[in-house]
C-alpha positions in Angstrom: 240.8 -64.0 186.9 241.4 -60.4 185.8 244.8 -61.1 184.3 245.9 -62.9 181.1 246.3 -66.6 181.4 246.9 -69.8 179.4 244.4 -72.6 179.3 245.1 -76.1 178.3 242.1 -78.1 177.4 242.5 -81.9 177.2 239.9 -83.9 175.3 239.9 -87.6 174.9 237.6 -89.1 172.3 235.4 -92.1 173.0 236.2 -95.2 171.0 235.3 -94.7 167.3 234.7 -90.9 167.8 238.2 -89.6 167.1 237.5 -88.3 163.5 234.3 -86.5 164.7 236.1 -84.8 167.6 239.0 -83.8 165.5 236.8 -82.4 162.8 234.7 -80.3 165.3 237.8 -79.1 167.2 239.4 -78.1 163.9 236.3 -76.1 162.9 236.5 -74.3 166.3 240.0 -72.9 165.8 239.6 -70.0 163.4 236.5 -68.4 164.8 238.0 -68.7 168.3 241.2 -67.0 167.1 239.2 -64.1 165.8 237.5 -63.4 169.2 238.4 -60.3 171.1 240.6 -61.3 174.1 242.0 -64.4 172.4 245.8 -64.2 172.1 246.2 -67.7 170.6 244.2 -70.8 170.2 246.1 -73.9 168.9 245.0 -77.5 168.4 247.4 -80.4 169.1 247.0 -84.1 168.9 248.9 -86.5 171.2 251.7 -88.2 169.2 251.3 -91.5 171.0 247.5 -91.5 171.5 245.7 -90.0 168.4 242.4 -89.9 170.3 243.7 -87.3 172.7 243.7 -83.7 171.8 245.0 -80.6 173.5 243.9 -77.0 172.9 246.4 -74.5 174.0 244.7 -71.1 174.5 245.7 -67.7 175.8 243.1 -65.3 177.0 243.3 -61.7 178.1 241.2 -62.5 181.2 238.4 -64.7 182.5 235.8 -62.6 180.9 237.3 -63.4 177.4 237.1 -67.1 178.1 233.5 -66.7 179.4 232.6 -64.9 176.2 234.2 -67.7 174.2 232.2 -70.3 176.0 229.0 -68.5 175.1 229.7 -68.0 171.4 227.6 -69.8 168.8 230.5 -71.7 167.4 231.5 -73.0 170.8 227.9 -74.0 171.7 227.7 -75.7 168.3 230.9 -77.6 169.1 229.4 -78.8 172.4 226.2 -79.9 170.8 228.1 -81.9 168.1 230.6 -83.6 170.5 228.7 -84.1 173.7 228.5 -87.9 173.1 232.0 -88.2 171.6 234.1 -87.1 174.5 235.3 -89.6 177.1 237.2 -87.1 179.2 237.6 -83.4 179.4 239.8 -81.3 181.6 240.7 -77.6 181.6 243.7 -76.2 183.4 244.4 -72.5 183.9 248.0 -71.5 184.1 249.7 -68.2 185.0 252.9 -67.2 183.2 255.8 -66.8 185.5 258.7 -66.3 183.1 
């Protein structure tokens, strides 16, 4: 994707892993916001299901997201949460209006 897009990452913690996942997601926010190509990177928690988290991200292009996925802080996140995540989904959205 060579145009800007929004990504919504949905992460559901395994039972008993909510605190770990929230801690690691929180640690990921600031360094991600500082990356070239990141327009915003915001962490949300489901109001009715506190074990479900959403990361709303906006990237300049697919290359910026690929760079993000290769960073040391994202790789650290993966290594720390691999066993804590029950479900992961990433949706890419194009802005219409």
